C-alpha positions in Angstrom: 23.4 -123.7 -13.3 20.6 -123.6 -15.6 18.0 -126.5 -15.8 18.2 -128.8 -18.9 14.9 -128.2 -20.6 13.2 -131.0 -23.1 14.3 -128.8 -25.7 17.8 -128.7 -24.7 17.9 -132.3 -24.2 16.5 -133.2 -27.6 19.1 -130.8 -28.9 21.9 -132.7 -27.0 20.7 -136.2 -28.0 20.7 -135.0 -31.7 24.2 -133.7 -31.2 25.2 -137.0 -30.0 23.6 -139.2 -32.5 25.3 -136.8 -35.3 28.6 -137.9 -33.6 27.7 -141.4 -34.2 26.8 -140.4 -37.9 30.1 -138.8 -38.5 32.0 -141.5 -36.8 30.5 -144.3 -38.8 31.1 -142.2 -42.1 34.8 -142.0 -41.7 35.9 -144.8 -39.4 36.6 -147.1 -42.5 39.9 -145.6 -43.2 41.2 -147.1 -39.8 40.3 -150.7 -40.8 41.6 -150.9 -44.4 44.0 -153.5 -43.7 41.7 -155.6 -41.7 39.2 -155.5 -44.6 41.6 -156.1 -47.5 43.1 -159.2 -45.4 39.7 -160.6 -44.3 37.9 -160.2 -47.5 41.0 -160.8 -49.6 40.1 -157.8 -51.8 42.3 -155.3 -53.4 42.3 -151.6 -52.8 40.2 -150.9 -55.6 37.3 -153.1 -54.4 37.7 -151.7 -50.9 37.4 -148.2 -52.2 33.9 -149.1 -53.9 32.9 -150.6 -50.8 33.7 -147.6 -48.7 32.5 -144.9 -51.1 28.9 -146.9 -51.2 28.3 -145.0 -48.0 28.9 -141.6 -49.6 26.9 -142.4 -52.8 23.8 -143.5 -50.8 24.0 -140.7 -48.5 24.1 -138.1 -51.0 21.4 -139.9 -53.1 18.9 -139.5 -50.3 19.5 -136.0 -49.2 16.4 -134.6 -51.1 14.0 -137.4 -50.0 15.3 -136.9 -46.4 14.3 -133.1 -46.6 11.1 -134.2 -47.9 10.4 -136.9 -45.2 11.4 -134.3 -42.4 9.0 -131.7 -43.8 6.1 -134.4 -44.4 6.5 -137.0 -41.7 8.4 -134.9 -39.2 11.9 -134.9 -37.6 11.1 -137.6 -34.9 10.0 -140.1 -37.5 12.6 -139.4 -40.0 15.7 -139.5 -37.4 14.3 -142.6 -35.8 13.5 -144.8 -38.7 16.3 -143.7 -40.8 18.7 -143.9 -37.8 17.5 -147.6 -37.3 18.4 -148.4 -40.9 21.8 -146.9 -40.2 22.3 -149.0 -37.0 21.0 -152.1 -38.8 23.8 -151.2 -41.6 26.4 -150.7 -38.9 25.4 -154.2 -37.4 25.3 -156.2 -41.0 28.7 -154.4 -41.6 30.1 -155.8 -38.5 28.8 -159.1 -39.2 29.5 -159.2 -43.1 30.9 -162.4 -44.7 32.3 -160.7 -47.7 32.7 -157.7 -49.8 29.1 -157.9 -51.3 27.3 -158.0 -48.0 29.7 -155.1 -46.5 28.9 -152.8 -49.5 25.2 -153.2 -49.0 25.8 -152.5 -45.3 27.5 -149.4 -46.2 24.7 -148.5 -48.4 22.2 -148.9 -45.5 24.7 -146.9 -43.1 24.8 -144.1 -45.6 20.9 -143.9 -46.2 20.4 -144.2 -42.5 23.0 -141.6 -41.2 21.7 -139.2 -44.0 18.6 -138.8 -41.8 20.3 -137.2 -39.0 22.0 -133.7 -40.2 18.9 -132.3 -42.2 16.3 -133.3 -39.8 18.3 -131.9 -37.0 18.5 -128.4 -38.9 14.6 -128.8 -39.1 14.4 -129.3 -35.5 16.5 -126.3 -34.8 14.5 -124.2 -37.2 11.2 -125.1 -35.6 12.3 -125.3 -31.8 14.6 -122.2 -31.6 14.0 -118.5 -32.5 15.6 -117.2 -35.8 18.3 -115.4 -33.9 19.4 -118.5 -32.2 19.5 -120.9 -35.4 23.0 -120.0 -36.5 24.4 -120.5 -33.1 22.6 -123.8 -32.5 23.7 -125.0 -36.0 27.2 -124.2 -35.1 27.1 -126.1 -31.8 25.6 -129.3 -33.4 28.2 -129.1 -36.2 31.1 -128.6 -33.5 29.9 -131.4 -31.4 29.1 -133.8 -34.2 32.7 -133.1 -35.5 33.9 -134.9 -32.5 32.8 -138.1 -34.5 35.5 -137.4 -36.9 38.0 -137.4 -34.0 36.8 -140.6 -32.5 37.0 -142.2 -36.1 40.8 -141.9 -35.9 43.0 -142.9 -33.0 40.0 -143.9 -30.6 38.8 -146.2 -33.3 42.2 -147.7 -34.0 42.6 -148.4 -30.3 39.2 -150.0 -30.2 40.0 -152.0 -33.1 43.2 -153.2 -31.5 41.4 -154.4 -28.3 38.2 -155.8 -29.5 38.5 -156.2 -33.5 37.1 -154.2 -36.1 33.7 -156.2 -36.1 32.8 -155.2 -32.5 34.1 -152.0 -33.1 31.2 -151.4 -35.5 28.5 -153.3 -33.4 29.1 -151.9 -30.1 29.0 -148.4 -31.0 25.8 -148.8 -33.4 24.1 -150.1 -29.9 25.0 -147.0 -28.2 23.3 -145.0 -31.2 20.3 -147.3 -31.1 20.0 -146.4 -27.3 20.0 -142.6 -28.2 17.6 -142.9 -31.1 15.2 -144.8 -28.9 15.4 -142.1 -26.0 15.1 -139.4 -28.6 11.9 -141.0 -30.1 10.4 -140.9 -26.6 11.5 -137.5 -25.9 10.3 -136.0 -29.0 6.8 -137.3 -28.5 5.9 -134.4 -26.3 8.7 -132.0 -27.4 7.3 -128.4 -27.5 8.1 -126.4 -30.6 7.8 -122.8 -31.7 5.1 -122.1 -34.2 5.8 -119.9 -37.0 
């Protein structure tokens, strides 16, 4: 069995962080009823709150690319990831629609710092003929976040409630971000 290199470990953790990013992007659909009941809001207000994530995510794509190029993958993923984790925790603690909407904005901005910097990492750490394969792998593994945002999220909400179903996974993402930050300190990259 081949030994897992530092480059491979960084790649694996980026894949896991991307799972969380997709999980937080789509899991709101499972808690629609809970949110409408708890915040006493109509479906239109809930739609605006949920879509705040996507507007924020889309709005920062160019700045995220700039940050990945200027300050590097390590800092971009870590600090924006922290913003996303903070948004998840705030969402789990939110007391109303406005707070939940701003939390979704933070989540969108924070998780926007995962995909593009991950591609940058692949581009500088792997050979050009490996890039497409590695991109496909991270995309496929990250896609598991979409699956986790459905039935597993629903089961988690039934057992521990929707609030802890945001807070607990965000702590998992935080752990991965800290490990990634330290691993990337001395991560070798290909020069080209």
